[in-house]
N, C-alpha and C positions, 0 to 999 in steps of 0.2 A: 488482418486477413486470417481465414481459418488455418489452423495448425496442420502441417503436412504429416502424413503417416507413411512410413516405408520400411521395407525389409532389405537391408543392404546386400544380404546373401542372394536373395531372389533377383535383385537388380543386377548383380555381377554375373549370375548364371545366365540370365536372359541376354545380356550384352555379349558374353563369350559365345553363346550359341548363335546369335545373329552374325557376329564377326566371322565365326567358323564357316557358316553357310554362305554369307554374302560378301566376305572379304572387304574390298575397297569401298563398297557401298556404305559400310558402317565406319565412321571416322575413327572410332577407338573401341578397343575391346574391354576397357575398364572405364567406369564413370569418372568424371572430373573430380579431383580432390576437393575437400571442403575449403582449403586455402585458395585454390584456383577459383572456385565458385564465388567466394566472398570478394576476392579481388576484382572479379568480373562485374560485380554489383556495386562498384565504388561510387557510381553516379546516381544511384537510387536515393531518393530523399524521403525519409519517413515523416517529414513535417508537412508535406503537401501532396495532393493527388497527382499521379502521373499516369501516362499511357506508356506501357513498356511492352516491347515486342521481343520475343526470343525466337531465334532461328536455329534449327538443328537441336532441339531440346533433349533428344534422347530419352533417358528414363527420368530426367528431371533434377540432377544435382544442383544446377544453376537456378532452376525454377524454384527449388525449395529455399535456396539462400535468398532469392528475390522476394518470395512470399513472406519470409520472416521480417524483411526489412521495409517493405512497402507500406505506405499510408493505407489505412483501411478502405479508403474510397478510390484507390488506384485500380487501374485495369491492367491485367497481365495476360497477354496472348502468347501462347507457346506453340510454335509450329514444328511438327515432326512428320517426316515422310512415312516412316514405318508404322503401320497400324498397331503392332504389338507393343512397341516402345511407347507410342502415344497413349495406349490403353493403360499401361503402368503409370505413366505420367498423370493421366486424369484421375486415377485412383489414389495416388499418393500426394497429389497437390491439388485439392479441390478448389483452391482459390484461383487457379489458373484456368483460362479458356484454352483447353487442349484442342488443337486443330490438326487434323490429318491432312497433309498436303505437301506438295513439292514447292520449294522456295522459288522456283522459276515462275510459278503462278502467283507470286506474292501480291501483285497489284489487284488481282481479282479477289483474293482472300480478304484483303483489307477493305475493299469496296463492299463486299458482302456483309462485313461486320461494321460498316459505317465508321471506319477509322480514317479520320482526315488529318490527324496530327499525332506526332510521336515525340516522346521526351528522351527515351533511351532504347537502343537496340542491343540486345545481348546475343552474340553470335557464336555458335559452336559449329558452324558450317566450315568445311575445308576450303575457304575462299581462294587460296592460291591455286588449288587444283581444279576448281570449277571451270568449265568451258567459259571463255570470255563472254559469249552471248548470254549465258545464264547469269554470270556475275553482274553483267550490265543491267539485266532485267531486275535483279534484286536491288541494286543500288538506285536504279531509276524509280522503282516503286517507293523506296524510302525517301528519296529526294522529292517526290511528288507530294509528300505529306508536309504539313506545316510543322514548324518547331525546331528545325535544324538539330535533330537528335544526336546525342553522343552514341557512337557505334563502338561497342566494346567487344573485341574479337579475341577469343582464347587461342593460344598456340602452345605447342610443346617443342617448338624449335626457336628458342629465344634469338632475337635480332636478325635471323635469316631473312625474314620477309619484310623487313623495314622499308627497303626500296619500293616494293610493291605498294604498301600502304601509303607511302608518301606520294605515289602517283595517283592513288585513288582518292585521297583526302587532303585537305589543306593543312590540317593540324593533326599530328600523330605523336602520341606519348606512349612509350613502352614501360610496363611495370613488370619486373621479373618476379616469379613465384618459385622460389627454390624448394619449398616444401612439397611441391607436386612431384610425382614420379611418373615419367621422367620430368626433370625440371622444365618449367614452362613459363608462361606469363600472359599478359593481356595487353593488346594494343587498344588504347582509348583514342578514338579518332573523331574528328569533326569536319564538317564542310566537304560534302561529296563533290568531287570534281566532275566535269562534264562527260568524261568517257573513261570506262574501266579498261585501260590499256594493258597490254601484256607487259 
């Protein structure tokens, strides 16, 4: 995939400005660390083409890690609600299909792009704090795709949300990332259950 280009200072400035103006609408005021991004991409396979969906891509730290690791014929679709963050993402990671949109409308976005199967979902969404109805729509859209994808969810609150993910997925594995500030990790999940319960 084409090499990503980015300016880390510009990325940080944009995120801080967005966080200052929009508070809780922006999940973090600093980009995910390289260590967290690499851990999130653990199920990407450079030896075969995959269809990879990223949710809450922000300025693209996980997208960049994914683009470096993916097979050249893989498809990487990165969804970001904020147009300015998505513009930076599109500029710095040309290999990704940057999509401006709300994850609650994921089913329509996937249909518009003829996505019928997924191999991996990389999520930067604040899943625990999403309204239950929105979380359900996101998971339903993913479950409707063929492939039983791995759902890799970043967190900066290690172990706190394990009970939630165990209710949402049949298989849950947590990998801590101590080199992230604050310490965080990734929930690698499989097998979406029938209802996104509280």
